[in-house]
N, CA, C, O and the ligand as a Tripos MOL2 file, in Angstrom:
@<TRIPOS>MOLECULE
protein
  249   247    63     0     0
PROTEIN
NO_CHARGES

@<TRIPOS>ATOM
      1 N         -31.8870  112.3730  -88.6220 N.3       1 MET1
      2 CA        -31.4750  112.2800  -90.0190 C.3       1 MET1
      3 C         -30.9390  110.9000  -90.3220 C.2       1 MET1
      4 O         -30.6940  110.1130  -89.4070 O.2       1 MET1
      5 N         -30.7520  110.5940  -91.6020 N.am      2 ASP2
      6 CA        -30.5060  109.2040  -91.9910 C.3       2 ASP2
      7 C         -29.0400  108.9000  -92.2720 C.2       2 ASP2
      8 O         -28.7260  107.9340  -92.9680 O.2       2 ASP2
      9 N         -28.1440  109.7170  -91.7340 N.am      3 ILE3
     10 CA        -26.7180  109.4400  -91.8950 C.3       3 ILE3
     11 C         -26.1450  109.0530  -90.5390 C.2       3 ILE3
     12 O         -26.3700  109.7340  -89.5380 O.2       3 ILE3
     13 N         -25.4030  107.9530  -90.5200 N.am      4 ARG4
     14 CA        -24.8100  107.4840  -89.2680 C.3       4 ARG4
     15 C         -23.3030  107.6510  -89.2800 C.2       4 ARG4
     16 O         -22.6610  107.6210  -90.3290 O.2       4 ARG4
     17 N         -22.7570  107.8280  -88.0910 N.am      5 CYS5
     18 CA        -21.3190  107.8730  -87.9180 C.3       5 CYS5
     19 C         -20.7430  106.4730  -88.1310 C.2       5 CYS5
     20 O         -21.1980  105.5210  -87.4960 O.2       5 CYS5
     21 N         -19.7470  106.3310  -89.0150 N.am      6 PRO6
     22 CA        -19.1800  105.0110  -89.2710 C.3       6 PRO6
     23 C         -18.3830  104.4590  -88.0910 C.2       6 PRO6
     24 O         -18.1400  103.2550  -88.0170 O.2       6 PRO6
     25 N         -17.9810  105.3190  -87.1830 N.am      7 GLU7
     26 CA        -17.1660  104.8820  -86.0500 C.3       7 GLU7
     27 C         -18.0230  104.3520  -84.8990 C.2       7 GLU7
     28 O         -17.7520  103.2740  -84.3700 O.2       7 GLU7
     29 N         -19.0500  105.1000  -84.5130 N.am      8 CYS8
     30 CA        -19.8540  104.6910  -83.3590 C.3       8 CYS8
     31 C         -21.2250  104.1670  -83.7590 C.2       8 CYS8
     32 O         -21.9240  103.5730  -82.9380 O.2       8 CYS8
     33 N         -21.6210  104.3820  -85.0230 N.am      9 GLY9
     34 CA        -22.8860  103.8440  -85.4990 C.3       9 GLY9
     35 C         -24.1200  104.6120  -85.0730 C.2       9 GLY9
     36 O         -25.2420  104.1600  -85.3030 O.2       9 GLY9
     37 N         -23.9300  105.7630  -84.4580 N.am     10 ILE10
     38 CA        -25.0510  106.5670  -83.9900 C.3      10 ILE10
     39 C         -25.4480  107.5740  -85.0640 C.2      10 ILE10
     40 O         -24.5920  108.1880  -85.7000 O.2      10 ILE10
     41 N         -26.7440  107.7350  -85.2580 N.am     11 TYR11
     42 CA        -27.2360  108.7220  -86.2280 C.3      11 TYR11
     43 C         -26.8470  110.1250  -85.7950 C.2      11 TYR11
     44 O         -26.9070  110.4670  -84.6140 O.2      11 TYR11
     45 N         -26.4430  110.9440  -86.7820 N.am     12 PHE12
     46 CA        -26.0570  112.3120  -86.4700 C.3      12 PHE12
     47 C         -27.2440  113.1540  -86.0890 C.2      12 PHE12
     48 O         -28.3460  112.9880  -86.6130 O.2      12 PHE12
     49 N         -27.0010  114.0700  -85.1600 N.am     13 ASP13
     50 CA        -27.9470  115.1230  -84.8480 C.3      13 ASP13
     51 C         -27.4420  116.3800  -85.5530 C.2      13 ASP13
     52 O         -26.2390  116.5340  -85.7640 O.2      13 ASP13
     53 N         -28.3440  117.2640  -85.9130 N.am     14 TYR14
     54 CA        -27.9470  118.4650  -86.6460 C.3      14 TYR14
     55 C         -26.9800  119.3390  -85.8640 C.2      14 TYR14
     56 O         -26.2280  120.1090  -86.4610 O.2      14 TYR14
     57 N         -26.9820  119.2360  -84.5700 N.am     15 ALA15
     58 CA        -26.1170  120.0790  -83.7430 C.3      15 ALA15
     59 C         -24.7880  119.4050  -83.4090 C.2      15 ALA15
     60 O         -23.9370  120.0110  -82.7580 O.2      15 ALA15
     61 N         -24.5980  118.1560  -83.8470 N.am     16 ASP16
     62 CA        -23.3560  117.4470  -83.5470 C.3      16 ASP16
     63 C         -22.1750  118.0770  -84.2780 C.2      16 ASP16
     64 O         -22.3080  118.5440  -85.4090 O.2      16 ASP16
     65 N         -21.0390  118.0860  -83.6290 N.am     17 GLU17
     66 CA        -19.8030  118.5170  -84.2910 C.3      17 GLU17
     67 C         -19.2480  117.3340  -85.0740 C.2      17 GLU17
     68 O         -19.0230  116.2570  -84.5210 O.2      17 GLU17
     69 N         -19.0310  117.5490  -86.3690 N.am     18 VAL18
     70 CA        -18.6060  116.4530  -87.2310 C.3      18 VAL18
     71 C         -17.4160  116.8490  -88.0940 C.2      18 VAL18
     72 O         -17.1040  118.0270  -88.2630 O.2      18 VAL18
     73 N         -16.7650  115.8270  -88.6310 N.am     19 VAL19
     74 CA        -15.6660  116.0030  -89.5740 C.3      19 VAL19
     75 C         -16.0900  115.3940  -90.9000 C.2      19 VAL19
     76 O         -16.6820  114.3150  -90.9380 O.2      19 VAL19
     77 N         -15.7810  116.0910  -91.9880 N.am     20 LEU20
     78 CA        -15.9950  115.5540  -93.3290 C.3      20 LEU20
     79 C         -14.6380  115.1360  -93.8760 C.2      20 LEU20
     80 O         -13.7120  115.9460  -93.9160 O.2      20 LEU20
     81 N         -14.5090  113.8970  -94.2920 N.am     21 ASP21
     82 CA        -13.2050  113.4560  -94.7950 C.3      21 ASP21
     83 C         -13.1780  113.4550  -96.3220 C.2      21 ASP21
     84 O         -14.1710  113.7940  -96.9660 O.2      21 ASP21
     85 N         -12.0540  113.0760  -96.8890 N.am     22 GLU22
     86 CA        -11.8580  113.1720  -98.3380 C.3      22 GLU22
     87 C         -12.7960  112.2570  -99.1190 C.2      22 GLU22
     88 O         -13.0210  112.4760 -100.3090 O.2      22 GLU22
     89 N         -13.3330  111.2560  -98.4770 N.am     23 ALA23
     90 CA        -14.2970  110.3760  -99.1350 C.3      23 ALA23
     91 C         -15.7210  110.8710  -98.9430 C.2      23 ALA23
     92 O         -16.6840  110.1660  -99.2430 O.2      23 ALA23
     93 N         -15.8440  112.1220  -98.4280 N.am     24 ASN24
     94 CA        -17.1450  112.7190  -98.1420 C.3      24 ASN24
     95 C         -17.9400  111.9100  -97.1200 C.2      24 ASN24
     96 O         -19.1650  111.8110  -97.1980 O.2      24 ASN24
     97 N         -17.2260  111.3440  -96.1770 N.am     25 THR25
     98 CA        -17.8480  110.6160  -95.0840 C.3      25 THR25
     99 C         -17.8810  111.5200  -93.8540 C.2      25 THR25
    100 O         -16.8880  112.1680  -93.5210 O.2      25 THR25
    101 N         -19.0090  111.5540  -93.1970 N.am     26 LEU26
    102 CA        -19.1410  112.3200  -91.9600 C.3      26 LEU26
    103 C         -18.8150  111.4330  -90.7700 C.2      26 LEU26
    104 O         -19.2640  110.2890  -90.6920 O.2      26 LEU26
    105 N         -18.0340  111.9690  -89.8490 N.am     27 THR27
    106 CA        -17.6870  111.2680  -88.6170 C.3      27 THR27
    107 C         -17.7790  112.2760  -87.4810 C.2      27 THR27
    108 O         -17.4100  113.4370  -87.6530 O.2      27 THR27
    109 N         -18.2690  111.8450  -86.3180 N.am     28 HIS28
    110 CA        -18.2600  112.7520  -85.1720 C.3      28 HIS28
    111 C         -16.8380  113.2470  -84.9160 C.2      28 HIS28
    112 O         -15.8770  112.4950  -85.0740 O.2      28 HIS28
    113 N         -16.7100  114.5020  -84.5260 N.am     29 THR29
    114 CA        -15.3980  115.0230  -84.1690 C.3      29 THR29
    115 C         -14.7690  114.1850  -83.0620 C.2      29 THR29
    116 O         -13.5660  113.9250  -83.0720 O.2      29 THR29
    117 N         -15.5930  113.7670  -82.1120 N.am     30 SER30
    118 CA        -15.0880  112.9850  -80.9830 C.3      30 SER30
    119 C         -14.7040  111.5690  -81.3720 C.2      30 SER30
    120 O         -13.9710  110.9020  -80.6420 O.2      30 SER30
    121 N         -15.1930  111.1000  -82.5250 N.am     31 CYS31
    122 CA        -14.8660  109.7530  -83.0040 C.3      31 CYS31
    123 C         -13.7250  109.7880  -84.0020 C.2      31 CYS31
    124 O         -13.1600  108.7460  -84.3330 O.2      31 CYS31
    125 N         -13.3840  110.9550  -84.4790 N.am     32 TYR32
    126 CA        -12.5220  111.0640  -85.6450 C.3      32 TYR32
    127 C         -11.0800  110.6580  -85.3790 C.2      32 TYR32
    128 O         -10.3550  110.3100  -86.3110 O.2      32 TYR32
    129 N         -10.6570  110.6990  -84.1320 N.am     33 SER33
    130 CA         -9.2700  110.3470  -83.8220 C.3      33 SER33
    131 C          -8.9290  108.9310  -84.2700 C.2      33 SER33
    132 O          -7.7580  108.5950  -84.4500 O.2      33 SER33
    133 N          -9.9630  108.0980  -84.4520 N.am     34 ASN34
    134 CA         -9.7370  106.7290  -84.8970 C.3      34 ASN34
    135 C          -9.6280  106.6250  -86.4120 C.2      34 ASN34
    136 O          -9.1750  105.6130  -86.9470 O.2      34 ASN34
    137 N         -10.0420  107.6670  -87.0840 N.am     35 ALA35
    138 CA        -10.0890  107.6090  -88.5440 C.3      35 ALA35
    139 C          -8.7430  108.0040  -89.1390 C.2      35 ALA35
    140 O          -7.9760  108.7530  -88.5350 O.2      35 ALA35
    141 N          -8.4730  107.4890  -90.3250 N.am     36 ILE36
    142 CA         -7.1850  107.7470  -90.9520 C.3      36 ILE36
    143 C          -7.3030  108.6260  -92.1780 C.2      36 ILE36
    144 O          -6.2930  109.0510  -92.7390 O.2      36 ILE36
    145 N          -8.5430  108.9070  -92.6050 N.am     37 SER37
    146 CA         -8.7350  109.6750  -93.8250 C.3      37 SER37
    147 C          -8.3580  111.1340  -93.6320 C.2      37 SER37
    148 O          -8.3310  111.6470  -92.5140 O.2      37 SER37
    149 N          -8.0700  111.7840  -94.7430 N.am     38 PHE38
    150 CA         -7.7480  113.2060  -94.7410 C.3      38 PHE38
    151 C          -8.9780  114.0190  -94.3590 C.2      38 PHE38
    152 O         -10.0710  113.7990  -94.8800 O.2      38 PHE38
    153 N          -8.7830  114.9600  -93.4410 N.am     39 LYS39
    154 CA         -9.8770  115.8030  -92.9760 C.3      39 LYS39
    155 C         -10.1130  116.9380  -93.9630 C.2      39 LYS39
    156 O          -9.2160  117.7430  -94.2160 O.2      39 LYS39
    157 N         -11.3040  117.0020  -94.5140 N.am     40 LYS40
    158 CA        -11.6300  117.9860  -95.5360 C.3      40 LYS40
    159 C         -12.2920  119.2170  -94.9450 C.2      40 LYS40
    160 O         -12.0210  120.3410  -95.3660 O.2      40 LYS40
    161 N         -13.1640  118.9990  -93.9650 N.am     41 ASP41
    162 CA        -13.8700  120.1160  -93.3450 C.3      41 ASP41
    163 C         -14.4130  119.6340  -92.0060 C.2      41 ASP41
    164 O         -14.4280  118.4380  -91.7170 O.2      41 ASP41
    165 N         -14.8590  120.5900  -91.1980 N.am     42 SER42
    166 CA        -15.4650  120.2230  -89.9310 C.3      42 SER42
    167 C         -16.4300  121.3080  -89.4920 C.2      42 SER42
    168 O         -16.3410  122.4480  -89.9460 O.2      42 SER42
    169 N         -17.3410  120.9550  -88.6180 N.am     43 GLY43
    170 CA        -18.3340  121.9020  -88.1380 C.3      43 GLY43
    171 C         -19.5680  121.1560  -87.6750 C.2      43 GLY43
    172 O         -19.5550  119.9340  -87.5280 O.2      43 GLY43
    173 N         -20.6290  121.9020  -87.4490 N.am     44 LYS44
    174 CA        -21.8780  121.2640  -87.0670 C.3      44 LYS44
    175 C         -22.4770  120.5410  -88.2740 C.2      44 LYS44
    176 O         -22.3580  121.0060  -89.4080 O.2      44 LYS44
    177 N         -23.1150  119.4110  -88.0210 N.am     45 THR45
    178 CA        -23.7390  118.6370  -89.0930 C.3      45 THR45
    179 C         -24.6060  119.5150  -89.9770 C.2      45 THR45
    180 O         -24.5620  119.4210  -91.2040 O.2      45 THR45
    181 N         -25.3870  120.3630  -89.3450 N.am     46 MET46
    182 CA        -26.2840  121.2700  -90.0480 C.3      46 MET46
    183 C         -25.5350  122.1360  -91.0580 C.2      46 MET46
    184 O         -25.9860  122.3150  -92.1890 O.2      46 MET46
    185 N         -24.3880  122.6710  -90.6410 N.am     47 ASP47
    186 CA        -23.6200  123.5550  -91.5150 C.3      47 ASP47
    187 C         -22.9660  122.7930  -92.6630 C.2      47 ASP47
    188 O         -22.9250  123.2740  -93.7950 O.2      47 ASP47
    189 N         -22.4560  121.6050  -92.3610 N.am     48 ILE48
    190 CA        -21.8200  120.7880  -93.3970 C.3      48 ILE48
    191 C         -22.8490  120.3910  -94.4550 C.2      48 ILE48
    192 O         -22.5580  120.4140  -95.6510 O.2      48 ILE48
    193 N         -24.0310  120.0320  -94.0150 N.am     49 LEU49
    194 CA        -25.0710  119.6200  -94.9570 C.3      49 LEU49
    195 C         -25.4740  120.7640  -95.8720 C.2      49 LEU49
    196 O         -25.7800  120.5510  -97.0450 O.2      49 LEU49
    197 N         -25.4740  121.9720  -95.3370 N.am     50 GLN50
    198 CA        -25.8390  123.1300  -96.1550 C.3      50 GLN50
    199 C         -24.7310  123.4740  -97.1330 C.2      50 GLN50
    200 O         -24.9900  123.9390  -98.2420 O.2      50 GLN50
    201 N         -23.4980  123.2430  -96.7160 N.am     51 LYS51
    202 CA        -22.3330  123.6230  -97.4950 C.3      51 LYS51
    203 C         -22.0630  122.6530  -98.6420 C.2      51 LYS51
    204 O         -21.5790  123.0510  -99.7010 O.2      51 LYS51
    205 N         -22.3780  121.3790  -98.4210 N.am     52 TYR52
    206 CA        -22.0760  120.3520  -99.4120 C.3      52 TYR52
    207 C         -23.3710  119.7220  -99.9160 C.2      52 TYR52
    208 O         -23.9050  118.8050  -99.2910 O.2      52 TYR52
    209 N         -23.8680  120.2080 -101.0340 N.am     53 PRO53
    210 CA        -25.1830  119.7790 -101.5200 C.3      53 PRO53
    211 C         -25.2700  118.3130 -101.9110 C.2      53 PRO53
    212 O         -26.3740  117.8060 -102.1120 O.2      53 PRO53
    213 N         -24.1400  117.6100 -102.0270 N.am     54 PHE54
    214 CA        -24.2410  116.1950 -102.3960 C.3      54 PHE54
    215 C         -24.9050  115.3600 -101.3180 C.2      54 PHE54
    216 O         -25.2900  114.2170 -101.5670 O.2      54 PHE54
    217 N         -25.0460  115.9160 -100.1180 N.am     55 PHE55
    218 CA        -25.7780  115.1800  -99.0830 C.3      55 PHE55
    219 C         -27.2820  115.2300  -99.3200 C.2      55 PHE55
    220 O         -28.0480  114.4910  -98.7020 O.2      55 PHE55
    221 N         -27.6880  116.1110 -100.2230 N.am     56 HIS56
    222 CA        -29.1150  116.2580 -100.4960 C.3      56 HIS56
    223 C         -29.5520  115.3190 -101.6200 C.2      56 HIS56
    224 O         -30.4440  115.6410 -102.4040 O.2      56 HIS56
    225 N         -28.9170  114.1660 -101.6820 N.am     57 LYS57
    226 CA        -29.3000  113.1950 -102.6970 C.3      57 LYS57
    227 C         -30.6980  112.6600 -102.3990 C.2      57 LYS57
    228 O         -31.1990  112.7430 -101.2780 O.2      57 LYS57
    229 N         -31.2920  112.1230 -103.4220 N.am     58 SER58
    230 CA        -32.6840  111.6910 -103.3040 C.3      58 SER58
    231 C         -32.8630  110.6360 -102.2280 C.2      58 SER58
    232 O         -32.3640  109.5160 -102.3420 O.2      58 SER58
    233 N         -33.5660  111.0020 -101.2110 N.am     59 SER59
    234 CA        -33.9400  110.0380 -100.1920 C.3      59 SER59
    235 C         -35.4570  110.0250 -100.1480 C.2      59 SER59
    236 O         -36.0960  111.0730 -100.2440 O.2      59 SER59
    237 N         -36.0260  108.8560 -100.0050 N.am     60 PRO60
    238 CA        -37.4920  108.7640 -100.0490 C.3      60 PRO60
    239 C         -38.1550  109.6240  -98.9730 C.2      60 PRO60
    240 O         -37.7600  109.6090  -97.8070 O.2      60 PRO60
    241 N         -39.1440  110.3530  -99.3870 N.am     61 VAL61
    242 CA        -39.8910  111.1940  -98.4470 C.3      61 VAL61
    243 C         -41.0900  110.4080  -97.9440 C.2      61 VAL61
    244 O         -41.9110  109.9210  -98.7220 O.2      61 VAL61
    245 N         -41.1670  110.3000  -96.6720 N.am     62 ASN62
    246 CA        -42.2580  109.5260  -96.0740 C.3      62 ASN62
    247 C         -43.4490  110.4280  -95.7400 C.2      62 ASN62
    248 O         -44.4610  109.9490  -95.2290 O.2      62 ASN62
    249 ZN        -19.4570  108.7580  -83.8020 Zn       63 ZN63
@<TRIPOS>BOND
     1     1     2 1
     2     2     3 1
     3     3     4 2
     4     3     5 am
     5     5     6 1
     6     6     7 1
     7     7     8 2
     8     7     9 am
     9     9    10 1
    10    10    11 1
    11    11    12 2
    12    11    13 am
    13    13    14 1
    14    14    15 1
    15    15    16 2
    16    15    17 am
    17    17    18 1
    18    18    19 1
    19    19    20 2
    20    19    21 am
    21    21    22 1
    22    22    23 1
    23    23    24 2
    24    23    25 am
    25    25    26 1
    26    26    27 1
    27    27    28 2
    28    27    29 am
    29    29    30 1
    30    30    31 1
    31    31    32 2
    32    31    33 am
    33    33    34 1
    34    34    35 1
    35    35    36 2
    36    35    37 am
    37    37    38 1
    38    38    39 1
    39    39    40 2
    40    39    41 am
    41    41    42 1
    42    42    43 1
    43    43    44 2
    44    43    45 am
    45    45    46 1
    46    46    47 1
    47    47    48 2
    48    47    49 am
    49    49    50 1
    50    50    51 1
    51    51    52 2
    52    51    53 am
    53    53    54 1
    54    54    55 1
    55    55    56 2
    56    55    57 am
    57    57    58 1
    58    58    59 1
    59    59    60 2
    60    59    61 am
    61    61    62 1
    62    62    63 1
    63    63    64 2
    64    63    65 am
    65    65    66 1
    66    66    67 1
    67    67    68 2
    68    67    69 am
    69    69    70 1
    70    70    71 1
    71    71    72 2
    72    71    73 am
    73    73    74 1
    74    74    75 1
    75    75    76 2
    76    75    77 am
    77    77    78 1
    78    78    79 1
    79    79    80 2
    80    79    81 am
    81    81    82 1
    82    82    83 1
    83    83    84 2
    84    83    85 am
    85    85    86 1
    86    86    87 1
    87    87    88 2
    88    87    89 am
    89    89    90 1
    90    90    91 1
    91    91    92 2
    92    91    93 am
    93    93    94 1
    94    94    95 1
    95    95    96 2
    96    95    97 am
    97    97    98 1
    98    98    99 1
    99    99   100 2
   100    99   101 am
   101   101   102 1
   102   102   103 1
   103   103   104 2
   104   103   105 am
   105   105   106 1
   106   106   107 1
   107   107   108 2
   108   107   109 am
   109   109   110 1
   110   110   111 1
   111   111   112 2
   112   111   113 am
   113   113   114 1
   114   114   115 1
   115   115   116 2
   116   115   117 am
   117   117   118 1
   118   118   119 1
   119   119   120 2
   120   119   121 am
   121   121   122 1
   122   122   123 1
   123   123   124 2
   124   123   125 am
   125   125   126 1
   126   126   127 1
   127   127   128 2
   128   127   129 am
   129   129   130 1
   130   130   131 1
   131   131   132 2
   132   131   133 am
   133   133   134 1
   134   134   135 1
   135   135   136 2
   136   135   137 am
   137   137   138 1
   138   138   139 1
   139   139   140 2
   140   139   141 am
   141   141   142 1
   142   142   143 1
   143   143   144 2
   144   143   145 am
   145   145   146 1
   146   146   147 1
   147   147   148 2
   148   147   149 am
   149   149   150 1
   150   150   151 1
   151   151   152 2
   152   151   153 am
   153   153   154 1
   154   154   155 1
   155   155   156 2
   156   155   157 am
   157   157   158 1
   158   158   159 1
   159   159   160 2
   160   159   161 am
   161   161   162 1
   162   162   163 1
   163   163   164 2
   164   163   165 am
   165   165   166 1
   166   166   167 1
   167   167   168 2
   168   167   169 am
   169   169   170 1
   170   170   171 1
   171   171   172 2
   172   171   173 am
   173   173   174 1
   174   174   175 1
   175   175   176 2
   176   175   177 am
   177   177   178 1
   178   178   179 1
   179   179   180 2
   180   179   181 am
   181   181   182 1
   182   182   183 1
   183   183   184 2
   184   183   185 am
   185   185   186 1
   186   186   187 1
   187   187   188 2
   188   187   189 am
   189   189   190 1
   190   190   191 1
   191   191   192 2
   192   191   193 am
   193   193   194 1
   194   194   195 1
   195   195   196 2
   196   195   197 am
   197   197   198 1
   198   198   199 1
   199   199   200 2
   200   199   201 am
   201   201   202 1
   202   202   203 1
   203   203   204 2
   204   203   205 am
   205   205   206 1
   206   206   207 1
   207   207   208 2
   208   207   209 am
   209   209   210 1
   210   210   211 1
   211   211   212 2
   212   211   213 am
   213   213   214 1
   214   214   215 1
   215   215   216 2
   216   215   217 am
   217   217   218 1
   218   218   219 1
   219   219   220 2
   220   219   221 am
   221   221   222 1
   222   222   223 1
   223   223   224 2
   224   223   225 am
   225   225   226 1
   226   226   227 1
   227   227   228 2
   228   227   229 am
   229   229   230 1
   230   230   231 1
   231   231   232 2
   232   231   233 am
   233   233   234 1
   234   234   235 1
   235   235   236 2
   236   235   237 am
   237   237   238 1
   238   238   239 1
   239   239   240 2
   240   239   241 am
   241   241   242 1
   242   242   243 1
   243   243   244 2
   244   243   245 am
   245   245   246 1
   246   246   247 1
   247   247   248 2
@<TRIPOS>SUBSTRUCTURE
     1 MET1         2 RESIDUE 1 A MET
     2 ASP2         6 RESIDUE 1 A ASP
     3 ILE3        10 RESIDUE 1 A ILE
     4 ARG4        14 RESIDUE 1 A ARG
     5 CYS5        18 RESIDUE 1 A CYS
     6 PRO6        22 RESIDUE 1 A PRO
     7 GLU7        26 RESIDUE 1 A GLU
     8 CYS8        30 RESIDUE 1 A CYS
     9 GLY9        34 RESIDUE 1 A GLY
    10 ILE10       38 RESIDUE 1 A ILE
    11 TYR11       42 RESIDUE 1 A TYR
    12 PHE12       46 RESIDUE 1 A PHE
    13 ASP13       50 RESIDUE 1 A ASP
    14 TYR14       54 RESIDUE 1 A TYR
    15 ALA15       58 RESIDUE 1 A ALA
    16 ASP16       62 RESIDUE 1 A ASP
    17 GLU17       66 RESIDUE 1 A GLU
    18 VAL18       70 RESIDUE 1 A VAL
    19 VAL19       74 RESIDUE 1 A VAL
    20 LEU20       78 RESIDUE 1 A LEU
    21 ASP21       82 RESIDUE 1 A ASP
    22 GLU22       86 RESIDUE 1 A GLU
    23 ALA23       90 RESIDUE 1 A ALA
    24 ASN24       94 RESIDUE 1 A ASN
    25 THR25       98 RESIDUE 1 A THR
    26 LEU26      102 RESIDUE 1 A LEU
    27 THR27      106 RESIDUE 1 A THR
    28 HIS28      110 RESIDUE 1 A HIS
    29 THR29      114 RESIDUE 1 A THR
    30 SER30      118 RESIDUE 1 A SER
    31 CYS31      122 RESIDUE 1 A CYS
    32 TYR32      126 RESIDUE 1 A TYR
    33 SER33      130 RESIDUE 1 A SER
    34 ASN34      134 RESIDUE 1 A ASN
    35 ALA35      138 RESIDUE 1 A ALA
    36 ILE36      142 RESIDUE 1 A ILE
    37 SER37      146 RESIDUE 1 A SER
    38 PHE38      150 RESIDUE 1 A PHE
    39 LYS39      154 RESIDUE 1 A LYS
    40 LYS40      158 RESIDUE 1 A LYS
    41 ASP41      162 RESIDUE 1 A ASP
    42 SER42      166 RESIDUE 1 A SER
    43 GLY43      170 RESIDUE 1 A GLY
    44 LYS44      174 RESIDUE 1 A LYS
    45 THR45      178 RESIDUE 1 A THR
    46 MET46      182 RESIDUE 1 A MET
    47 ASP47      186 RESIDUE 1 A ASP
    48 ILE48      190 RESIDUE 1 A ILE
    49 LEU49      194 RESIDUE 1 A LEU
    50 GLN50      198 RESIDUE 1 A GLN
    51 LYS51      202 RESIDUE 1 A LYS
    52 TYR52      206 RESIDUE 1 A TYR
    53 PRO53      210 RESIDUE 1 A PRO
    54 PHE54      214 RESIDUE 1 A PHE
    55 PHE55      218 RESIDUE 1 A PHE
    56 HIS56      222 RESIDUE 1 A HIS
    57 LYS57      226 RESIDUE 1 A LYS
    58 SER58      230 RESIDUE 1 A SER
    59 SER59      234 RESIDUE 1 A SER
    60 PRO60      238 RESIDUE 1 A PRO
    61 VAL61      242 RESIDUE 1 A VAL
    62 ASN62      246 RESIDUE 1 A ASN
    63 ZN63       249 GROUP 0 **** ****
């Protein structure tokens, strides 16, 4: 998928455990200890993407 972790720079996998912060930024759970933002939600990338439709913004389909 085309979203990367801002802490480690690695693209998320759907099965990765992630944290969603107040700025709607996804960060790996394992990377999040470095972040200072308020934690809004957490779970697998797949579940967060389904729960928050704003991630389904228009991205070019190849
Ligand atoms: Zn990371």
